[in-house]
N, C-alpha and C positions, 0 to 999 in steps of 0.2 A: 305522450310524445317521446320519441327516442332520438338519440343522436346517431347519425351515420357519417362515417368518414368516406368521402367521395373523391375519386380521381377523375378530373375533368379536363376537357380540351376547350380552350377559349377560342372565340372567333379570330383572334390574332395568331393562333397557331401554338400558343404556349400550353404546357401541361401543368396543372395546379392541383393542389389538394385542399378540399374545403369540407367543413363540418356543417351538416344540415340536420335540422330537427323536423321529423315527419312521423306520421303514425306507422308507416311501413316502408319497405324497400321500394315497392312500385310507386308509391306516392312521392318519395324523394326523387326517384329517377324522372318521373313525368314533370315534376316541378322544375327541375334543372334543365330538362330539354326545352320546356316552354321559355326559360330565360335565355336560350340560345347556346347552351353548353353542349358539348359532346361528352356523354357519360361513358367512361371506360369501366369503372367499377364502383360499386356501392358496398362498403364493408359494414355488416351489421354490428350493433353495439356489443361490447364484451361485458360480461358481468364482473363487477368488482372494480370498474373504473380503470384509472391509470395503472394502479398497482398490478391488476390482473393482466393487463396487456403487456406490461414490461417485465413480467416474471420470467420470461425466457421460453423459447420453444425448443423442440427436440431436434430441429434441423441444424444445418450449418456444419462447417468443419470445426474441429476442436483446436485448431491452431490459434495461438494467442498473438495479438498484434502488439508490438512494442509501443510504449507510451509516447516516445518521440515521433514514431511514424504515424501514430493515431493523431497526435497534435498537429503535425504537418498536414495531414489529410483534412482535418476540420478547418484549419486556417484557409486552405485552398478552396474547400467547399463553401465556406462563408463568403469568400471573395467572388466566387462564381455566382452565388445567389444574389449578392449585391449588384452584380453586373446584369442581372435579369435573365440568366441562362436557365432553362427548364431543368427540373430535377433529374430526369432520366439522362439528358444530355450531359449534365454535370457529372453524374456518377460514371458514365461511360468514359468521359475525358480523364477523370482521375484514376479509373481502373487501368487505362492504357499507360499512364505516366507514373503509376505507383512504383517506387523503388523497391518496396518490400514484396517478395513473392507471396507471403502469407496474406498480406492485405489485398493483393490482386485476386487471389482465390476467393476471399470473403466478398469483395466488391462484385465479382462476377455473379455470385449467388444473389446478392442484393439486387443487382441489375435485372436478373431473370425474374425475381419476385415482383419488381416494379413493372416490368413488361407484362406480367400476368395480371396486373391490376391492383397489386397491394400498395398500400400507402408506405411512405418512406419509413415511418416509425415501426410499422408492422414488419417491413422487410429487415430492418435492423434487429428487432426483437426476435425474429425467427432464427437468428444465428446463435441463440442460446446465450451463454455467459461470455462470449467474446467481447460484446459491447456492454459497458456498465449500465445498470438500470437507470441511473440518473441521466445518462445520455439519451436512451430511448424515451424516457419520460419527458425530457426537455424537448425532444423532437416532436413528440405527440402534442405537447402543450403549444408548441409553435404552429403546428398544423391546425389545431382548434382555434387559435386566436388569429391566424392569418399573418403572424409576424415571425415566420420561421427564421429569417435572416437575423433578426434581433436576438432571438433566443439562442441561435447558434453562436453568435458573437459573444453572448454572455458565457456560454459553455466553454468557448475557446479561452476566454480570460480565466475562468475557473481552472481549466486544465493546465494552462500555462503556469499558474501559481503552484499547482501540485508538482509539476515536472521540475520547476526551479527548486522547490523545497527538497525533493528527492536528491537532486544533484548536490545541494549544499550538504545534506546529511552524508552522502557517499564521500564527498570530498573531505569533510571534517573527520570521518572515521578511517580514511585510507591510511594516513601515516601511523596512527596508533595500531592498526591491524598489522601493517608491515613490521612495525617495531616488535610487536608481540611474537610474530612468526619467526623473525630473525633471532630473537632472544631464546625462544624455545629450541630452535635449531642449534644454537651455540651450546646450550646446556646439554642437549642430547649428544652432540659431538664430544664434549668433554667427558660425559658420563660413560658413554659406550665405547669410545675409541681411545682417549688419552689416559684416563684413570686405570683401566685394566692393564695397559702396557707399563704403567709405573708400579703395578702391584708387586712385581718380582723384585724391584729395587727396594720397596717398602719391607718385603719379607727379610731381605738381607740386613736392612737397618734395624728391624725389630729384634734381631738376634743380639745386637749390642745394647740396645736401649728400648724403652717402651715407647710405642708410637703415640702421638697426640690423639686425644679422643675424637676430634673432628676428622682426622685421617681414617681412623678405624670405621667411623660411621659412613663416610663417603665411599670408602673402598668396599665396605659390606654391601651398600645399596647398589653400587656399580657392578659388583660381582654377580649379584642376584639378577640384575637386568641383562648383563652380557651373557651369562650362562643359560638363561631361559628365554633369550630373544626369539628362538625358533617358534615357541608357542605363545609368547607374550605379544609379538607383533600381530599374528592373526587374531588373537583375542581382542586387541585394541581396535583392529579394523572391523571385526564383527560387532563389537560394542558400539562403535561409531555409526555403523550402518543401521543397527537396531534402534539406536537413539534417534537417528534421522527419520526412520519410518514411524516411530512412536510419536515424534514431534509433529508428524503430519496428520495424526488422528485427532478428532475433536477433543477427546479427553486429554491427550498430551499437550495440544496447543493451549488448552485452558489452563493446565497446570503451569506451563512455561510463562504464559502471560500474567498469571497471578504472581509468580516469582519476580518477573521483571518490574512489576509495579512497586515491589518492596525494595528495589535496589536504590540506594541514595543517588540523587541527581537524575538518574535515568528514569525512575518512576515518575517524577514530576514532569520531566520532558515528554514522556509518552502521554500523560494526561493533557498537557498543553497542546501537543500535536493533534490529539483526538478532538479537543474542543474546537481548534481552528478548522479541522477538516469537516466535522459534522455541521458546524454553523455555516461554513461556506457552501456546503452541499445544500443545506436547507434554504439558504438565501437564494441560490440559483434556481431551485425548484419553485419557490414561492414567486419569484420574479416571472416565471413562465406561466403563472396563473393556476398552478396546481394547489389543491386544498392542503391545509396544514396536516391533516391526518395522513393523507397519501404521501405528502412530502416527507414527513418524519419517518414513515415506514420505509421509504427508499433511502433517505439520507442516513438512517441508522446503520445501513449496510456498509457505509464508508468507514465506520469505526473498526480499525484493524485489530485492536486488542480484544480478544474474546471475553475476558473478564468484564471489561467496560461495556461491551455489547450485551452481555448477560444482564448486567445491572440495568441497562437501558430498556430491557424488554418490558419493564413495568410501566413505561411512560405511555405507550400507545393505548392500552386499555383505559388508563385514567383520563386521557384526552377524550376518548370516545364516550366516556361516562359523563363528560361535561365539565370536568375540573379544568382549571386554567393551565396553560402550557407551562408557565414558570413553576407552578406548584408541582406539576408532574415531573419536571426536570429535577426539582429538588429531591423528590422521592428516590431518584436513581442513586444519590449519595456519592457522586464522583465529580460533578462539575464544580469548579471553584466558585466561591461566594461572589466574587466580582462579576463573573460571567452571568450568574443568576440575577444579580441586581440589574445589569445592563439589559438582559433579555426581558426582565419584568418591566422596566421602564418602557421599552419598545412595545411590549404587548399592551400595556395600559394606555399608551399614547397613540396606538394605531399605526405605529411605524416599525413593526416587528422585522420586516425584511431589511430595512436600512440599518437597524440596530444589530442584526445578525452579521451584516457586512462589517460593522465596526468591531464586533467581538472577534471575528475571524482575523481581521487585520491586526488587532491588538495582540492576540495570542500567537500570530505568526511572528511578530517582532519579539515577543517574550520567549518563544521557543528557540529563536536564533541566539538570543543571549544565553539561554540555558544550554544550548548545544555547544556554544563556545566555552562555557564553564566546564562542561563535561569533558571536552577534549583537552583543555588545559590542565585538568586534574588527572585525566587518564594517562597522559604521556609521562609525567614524572612518576606516577604510581607504578607503571610498568617498568620504568628504568630502575626505580629503587628496589622493587621485588626481584626482578631478574638479575640486576647487578649484585644484589646480596647473595643470590644463589651462585653466580659465577665467582664472586670473591671467596665464598665458602669452599668451592671446589679448588680454586687456586691455592688457598691457604692449606687445604688438605694435602696438596701436592708438595708445596715448598716448605712447610713447617718441618717435616722429618729431615729434609736435606739440610736446612739451616741448623736443626738440632744436632745432626751428625757432624757438621763442620765445626760447630762450637764445642763439641766434646771430642775433637780429634787429638793429635799428638800434643799440641800446645795445651789443650784442656787437660790431658792426662798429666 
C-alpha cells in the first residue's frame, strides 16, 4: 500500500487535500469517487518521504521574499483557513492583495500549480529555495494529517519568534555599528586631511628643535597614506570586493564561521542562537507529525553557522543506526550540557517535542541576555580604542606647538 496526496472536491463545493492509502492510482481514484468526492488530481508517492518532496524543485522565480512579507502572508493564510475558505480561493485572494511584487509573482506560480492539480505543499516546493524546507514540510504534514490550519498556526508562531529575534539583533547592533563607522571616518579625516596640512608647520618647528616621537610616527604614516592614496584606495576597494566574494564561497564561509565561534562573548551567543533555532525548528516539525529522522534532516538546515552545521552532520547517520537522539547530539560536540540534559529527559519520558519547546524558550532568553552583554561591552570598547587613536593624532599635532611655545623668547 502506498500513500497518495489527492486534490478533491467535496459535495459542498470545497476543495480539499487528503492523503489516501491504496495499491495504485486507479484504486485510489475509484475509492474516492465512490465516497462522493470529485477527484481533481492524485499525486503518486515520492521516494524519500518528506525530505525528498521538500528538497526543492527547479521551477519558480529566484526572487526572495522578505521575512516580514512572508510572515504577514502566512498570518493571513491561517486566518482564511480558519474561516473555512478553500485553498485555491485563499491563494488567489492573497495574491491580489499582496503588497510585495515578488510575493505576487511567486503566488501566481503557486496558484497555477494548484489549478493544475498539485497539492499546496508540492506547489510551494516547486518554487525551489524561495520557501524554507521546514515550511513546505510543515504544509505537507498538515495535508497528511488533515489539520493544515493547526500546522500553519504553529509555523506562524515559529516564524514570528524568528522575526522578533532578528529585529532585536539588528536593533542591538545598530548603535555600535554607527559608532564604529563614525570613529573610522573621523580618524581617516584627521590622518588624510588635517595631519598632512600641518606637516609644513612641523618641518619649520623641527629646524629649531627635535619633534616628539609620536608626531614623527603619525606624520610618517599620514604622509604614506596621502602620497599613495591614488593606488591605496583602489587596492582597498578591490580587497574588500575580493573578500566579499570569498566569504560567499563554502570554504570562505566555513573559515569565517570558525573564527566567529572563537570570538569572546560572540561565540557563545552564536551557539545559543543556534540551539534555540534548531530546537524550535525540530519541535515545529515533530508537532506536524513528521518522523524524527526527517525532522532533524530539515531542522539542521536552520543552523546558519557552517562549522556547527558541519559538526551536526554526524548526528543523522547515528540516529538511523538506532542510537538515541541525545547520544547522537552529544557526538556533535557543540550543544551545551544543559540542553543535552533537557533533551535527554524529554526523550526518555516520551515528551521530546514539549522539552524541545522548553529548550528553545530557555536559550532564547539566554541569547537576549548574552546579546545585551555583547552590546554593553562593544560600545565602550569601540570608544576606548578609537578614542585612543584620535587622542594620539591630536597629541601628535599639538605637542610640537606646545614645545615650540615653551622654548620661545622667555624660554631662551
